[in-house]
N, C-alpha and C positions, 0 to 999 in steps of 0.2 A: 215445224220444229216444236219440241215439247217445252223448251225453255230458251231464254236468251240472257246471257250474262257476259260482260266483257270488262268487269271492274278491276281485274288483276292482270299481271304481266303474263300469266300462263294461259290467257284466253286461247281456246283451241284454234289452231291454224292462224294465229295472230289476228283473228277476226271476232271470235266469240264462241262460248260454249252453248250448244243447242240441244244436246241430248242429256249430258251429265257434265257437271263441272269438273275440271281437272283437279280442283281442290278436294273433290269428294262429295259435294252436295248433289242430290238428285233433282229432277225436275219439280217434284212436289215441294221440296224445301225451298227451291229457288222461287217458286210461285208464291209460297207463303211469305217469303221475305219481301217480295214485290208488294204484297197486300199490306204488310206491316209498314213499309215505307209510305204507301199511299195513305194509310190511316194517320201516320205520324205527320204527314203534310197537312192533313185536315186539322190536327191539334195545333200545329204551328200557325196556321192561318188565324185560328181563333185566338191563340196565345198572343200573336202579334198585335191584334186589336185590343186585347185586354190590357196589355202593357201601356197602351195609350190612355187607358182609363185608370191607370195606377192601381190595378187589381193585384192580388197576390198570385203570382204565376209560378211559384217554385215547383209545385207538383208537376206541371206541364214541362217546365224546363228540364227537370230531372228525367222525366219519361223520355223526352226527345234524345237526351244523351244516351240513355241505355238502349233505346230502339236502334239508333244509328250505329252504336258500338257493336251491338249483337249481330248486325248484318255485315260487318267487316269480314273480309276473306279469312277463312280458317278460324273463325271465332265460335260459332254456334251451329252445331249440326242436329240439334234436338228439335224435331218438328213440333212436339207438344209444347216445348218452351216458347217457340215462336208463336204458336197458336194462342198460348196464354197471354202473350204480350199484345196480340191483336185484340183479343177480348177485353183486356184491361184498357187498351187504348181507346176502343169504342166507348167503353163506359166513361172514361175520363173525358172524352170529347163531348159526350152528352151532358156531363156535369158542367163542363165549361160553357156549353151553350145556354144552360139555365142561368149561369152567372152573368151572361152577356145581356140578359133581359133588361138589366138596369143601365146597360150601355149598348143600345141597339145598333147593330151593324148589319149591312146587307151582304150575305155570303153566297148569293145566288150563282155567282160565276165560278164557285169552287165546289164541284161535286164531292170532293173529299169530305166536306163538312156535313153533307146530308145523306150519304150512302148508308143504307141499313143492311146489316149482314148478320147471319147466325153462323156459328162455328161450322156447320155442315156445308156452308156456302163458300167458305174461304178459298178452297182450292179451285172451284169452278169459276170464281170471280177473278182469279189471278190473271188469266190471259188478257183481260180487258184493261189492265193497268200496268202491263209490262213496259220495259224500256222502249220497245219499238212502237209503242202507241204514239209517240212523237214522230211524225213522218219526215219533217225537215231534218236532213242529216246534220247540218251545221248547228241548228238550234239544239237538237238532241245531244250532239257532242259537247256543247258548252254547258247545257243543263247537267249532264252527267259529270263533267269536270268539276262543276260546283258541288254536286252531290257528293262526289268522292272526297273532295276537300273537306266538306262538312263532316263526313264520317271520321276522317282523321282528326279533325278539330274536336269532335265529340269524344274521341278516345282520350285525348290529352286533358280536356275539361273534366272528364269523368274521373281520371286519376287525381286531379287536383281537388275535386269535390270530396273524394274519399279521405283527403287530408284536411277537409274543412275550409278549403280555399275556393272562392267563387268570384266571378266578374260578371256583373249584371249586363254589361255592354256586350259580352260574348253571347249570352243567352238571347238578348234582343236581336243581335245580328243573325243568329242561327234561325230564329223564328221568321224574321223578315226575309232571309234568303230562301228558306223553304217555301214561304208564301210566294215569292217571286217566281221560282221555278215551277210552281203549281199552275201558273197562269198559261193561257193559250195565245197571248198576244205579245210575247217577248220579242224584242228586236235583238239582232245579233250584237249590235253595239252595246246595248244595255247589259247583255249577258257577259260580254267581254269585260265590261267595267265591274260587274259582280264577281267575276273570276278573280280579278286583282284585289277586290275588297275582301274576298275570302282569304287571300294570302295575307292581307293586313291583319285580319283577326287570327290567322294562324300564328303570326308572330306573337300576338297578345296571349294566345292560348299556351304556347310553349314557354313564354316568360312567366305566366301564371303558375304553370306546373314546376318550372325550375325554382321559383321562389318557394313554392310549397315544399318541394323535396328538400331543398337546402336548409330551410328554416326548421324542419323537423329532424333531419338526419345529419346536418352539417354539410360543408362543401366537400365534394369528392376530392380525394387526395391520391397521390401516386401510390399504387398498391400492387404487390405481387400476389397473384392468385394461384393457388395450388390446383393442378388439373389431374392429380392422382386421387387415390381413395384412402379412407380409413378402414378400421376393422369393425365399426359398429354398423347396424342397419341404418338405412338412410331414407329420407324423403327428398325427391327431386322436384324443385319448384320452377315452373316455366311461366312465360308470359311477361308482364311488365309492371304489375301493381306492387309498389313498395309497401303500402299499408298492409297488404296480405302477408308479405314476407316478415314484416315487423311482428305481426301477431303470431305467425307460425314459429318464429325464432323464440319468442317469449314462452310460448306454450310447450315447446319441445325442450326447453332448458332443463337439464337435470333428469331427463327421461331415458337417457342412453341412446337416443335417436339423433343421428347427425342430419344436417340439412345441406343440400347441394343446390347450386343454381344451374339452370339450363338455358342455353341460347341467350335471349334478350334480358334475362334476369342477371346475367353475369355482372353488370355494373353495380349491383347492390353491394358487392364487396368493397367498392370504392368509398362508401359513405362511412364516416367515423362512428356513427351510432350503432352500426352492426358489428363492429370489430370486437366488442366486448364478449360476444358469444363464441366460446371455444368450440362449440359443436357446429359452427358454421364453417364447414370443412373446406369447400372449394367449388369449382365449376366442373360439371360432368358433361362431356360430349362437345358437340359443335352446334351449327345452326339448326333451325327447326326441322328442316326437311330430312335430316338423318335420324330422326327419332325412332323410326321403325326398327332400326338395328340397335340403337343405343338404349332404348327402353328395355329391350330384352335383357341386356347385360347389367342394367342397373339393379335389378332384382326387387327393389322396393317400390312403394307407391309414388305416383307422379301427380302433382297438383298443377292444373292449368288455371292461371288467374285471369287470362285474357285470351287473345287469339294466338295463332301458331299451332293449332291442333291439326294433325294428320290422322284421319280416321284409321284405326288399326285394321289389318286384314283379318280374315276369318282364321288364319293360321297363327295369329299373334298370341303369345302366352301372357302378355301384360295387360290385356283388355280389362281384367277385373282389378287392376291396380291403378286405373285412371280415375282421378277426381277432378271436378270442375267447380268453379265458383264465379260469382259476378256475372258478367255478360257472356261468359263461355258456357258451352253446353255440348254434350255428346250422348247419344242414346246408350243406355246401359251403364253409364258412368254415375258414380255417386256425386250428387251436387251439394256443395257446402252452402248453406243458406246465408243470405246477406246479414250483416250485423244490424241489430236494432240501433236506433239513434242513441249515441253515447256509449254503446256497448262494443263487444268484439265478436268476430266470427268464432265459432266453436270448431276447432280442428281436432278434437279428441278422437274422432272415428278414424281419421287417417294416421294419427299417431299410434293408436292401438294396432292398426293394420301393419304399420312399419315394424313394430316390435316383433312381429311374427315372421319377418322376412330375413333372408340372408343379406349380408353386407354386399355393397356393389362390387361387381367384377372390374378390375382395373383394365382400362383400355388405352391409357397413355400416362406418362409421367412428366413432371416438370412444373414450370410456372409460366404465366403470361402476365404482362404488366399493363395496367390501365389507370384510369383516374385523372385523365387530362381534360377535365371540364374547364370552362373559361376562367374560373377563379384560380385554379392551379396553374394554368398556362400564363395567366397574367403575373403570377408570382415569379415566373421564369422570364418575364418580358425582357429584362435587360440582356439576359443571355441570348434570347432569341433574336432581338434586334441587332446585337453585336454580330451574331452569326450571319445575319442577312447583309449587314453593312460590309463585313469582311469577305463576303462571297462564299462562306462555308455552306450557307443554305442559299441555293439559287431559286428554288421554287417550293411552294407548298401545294400538295395535291389533295383535294377533298375527295375522298373515296367513301362517302357515307352511303347509307341506304340499307337495302334488303338483300338477303341471299335467296337462292331458289334452286330448284332441281335441275334446270336446264344445263346440259353439258356445255353450252356456250358460255356459261358463267365462269368457266375455267379461264376465260379472258382476264378476269380481274386478278387472279393469282399471278398469271403470266405478266400482266401489266406492272404489278407491284415488284416482281422480280427484276424486270427490265428497267425500272426507274434508275436514273443516275444516283450515285452515292451522295450527291449534294441536294437531294430532294427529301422532303418530310411529308408523310401521309397523315392527314387529319381525317379521323373516321368517327362514326357513330352508327349504331344499328347493327344488325346481324351480318351485314356485308363484310364486316371485319374478319369473320371466320375464314374468309378466303386468303387472308395474309397475316393474321395476328399471331400465328405460330411459326412464321418464317423467321429465319435468322438474318434480319436486315441491318442489324447494328445500330450505331448512334452517330451523331455529329456533335462532337465536343461535349458529350454527356447527355445530349438531347436525343431520346429514342427516335428512330425514323418512322415509327408508327405511334401516333398519339391518339389514344382511344378516349373519346369524350363520354361515351356511355351508350344509352339506348337510342332508338331512332328519334325520340322526342328531344334528346340531348343534341340534336343537330342545331338547336338554338345556340348551344355553346360555340359551335363553329362559326355561326353568324356573328356572335358577340366578339369572338376572337378576331374575325376579319375586320369588323368595324373599329375595334380598338387599334389594330395594326394600321388601318387607314389614318386614324387620328395621330398615332405615334409618328408615322412617316410624313404627316402633313399633306396628305393627298386629297384631291377634290372628289375623286370618283373611286368607289370600291373596286371597280374593274381595273384600276391602275396597279393594284397589288400584284405581286408575283404569285398568284394563286390560280390553279387550274381546277376545274370541277369535272369530275368523272364519276357520276352518281349511278348506282344500281337501284332499280326500283322493283317492287313486287306488288304492294297493296296500297290501301288508301291513306295510311299514315305517311307513306312516302309522297303521296300526291300533295298533301297539305304542306309538307316540307318544301317541295318544289315550288308551290305557289307562294310560300313565304319568302323564298329566295328571290323569286321574280319581283315580288312587291318591294323587297329591299334594293332592287336595282341590279342584282347580279345577272350578268349576261354570259353567253357562250358556254352554257352548261352542257356537258356531254351526258346523255341519258341512255341507259341500256339495261339489259342486253337487247331489248327491242323497244321501239316507241310504243306508247299506249294504243291499244286497238280502239279505244273510245275517241281518239282524235281523228276527226274527219280530215280529208286532205286540205280543205280550206282553213280549218282551225289550226292544223299543224303548220301551215304556211304562215299564219299570223304569229305563232310562237317562234318560228324560224326567223322571220323577217324582223320582228320587233325585239326579240330577246336572244337571238342567236342559238336557240336550242338545236342540238345536233345529236344524231345517233352515233354509236360507236362503230368502228370498222374492224381493222386488224390491229393487234398490238403494235406492229411495226409502223403502220400508217399513223396511228394516233400518237405514238411516241414522237414521231418526226414532226407532226403538225402541232401538237399541243405542248410538248416538253422541250424538244431540241431546236425549236425555231428561234 
């Protein structure tokens, strides 16, 4: 095989991509990413020891965040950008080694610390450090489960960092965890414990980002979002980074260029701070995987702030309208440079491009409602509690997570349609596009679909559950009338899952397929200890989970 990758739900054949990634990355890019992760582990090993010596580790901490984030599925397809990160990583590692001379440590058991590579050796070196280098299937499964959780955690910590919020304990854990999975003497029990600890820090990471977002932009509030179009040319902003949309909105104000959100950026409309911009027109399109059609009709430039990129085909007319920034990358796309400390990104090139484009073509009309993060739901707590006590609401169904291309994901639309009228859907992430435009009505004024926001806003759903547990005086979160039917796709969903497991949530339905990186034995641990279950048919799951 020329590559091996099984970090996302679309792993070929439910086992792994071996020739080319379903996401679009080829074997060379996959190999370069393996090398980047290997080098990053070496940095983490040194960084972990330096923290024990009270050294300044901020440069290494930030490198680790970016390196992990840039290898998330659908984030960066630019081989040169990944090579550049490897080169910078090796340089940083050597700088760190010099600093440890005053704090001598024996790194002999970690080849990641001593490997010497030149850029022309990166690709040939890749096969020696790939995932399958770990021969024990169960150890490999647990190490990768931790790694994918760390990638998701890195994404959330990276967004918080962009807003000036950091938590040293998260950085320390990430370096320690990377060091642990770099060892060759891991026991299964130790790795299981590390997996749950990753979930613990996942909760911390999501709480950190939630506090950063709300302190800067206010608490999300119930908002009607336009899904039609205006008459001005527009910029479509995709991904997850709110700092980027803040700066783009400020720089487009008064230019005659409108701004639209795409996919996971939809929840930006819920924040009070962005409502002052009259040119913040609405949301265009649906989940990330439909972009090949929707970018054609948008007509204007598209800015990717994070992952969710689908490489355009050779026939696409919008290839020259794609821009990337941050950890995102795509060959041929214009990359907007990172902001200097204390400064802003310069979006002038994409704004000037937009001015020359036709307005977006309308693909739908109407509005969708969202903004039900934990603060807003708690403001409705009395109403919600009364509805539960009177039986108007029998169950809450958490249908958070990711959307994807598989036809089997039509299950989630059908499941939402078949839910009894006394159920309320709690959602976050792009999975909502399977049902957030359905006419599902309300219960006593409470919409039957409560959208908390992006995938990282799954934290809100956990906060809501914990608050309801407190309000109803329950001992166990699993006593609540809540059913979990979560769709996953990539590594940010993995950290959400681990966070829920850490919080003690059991009997989570996970689909459309269970992760390929779970070995049979590891899957059995999750089934036996946490009640993780795959989805079946809408009829069976409705009977077993909702109507029982």
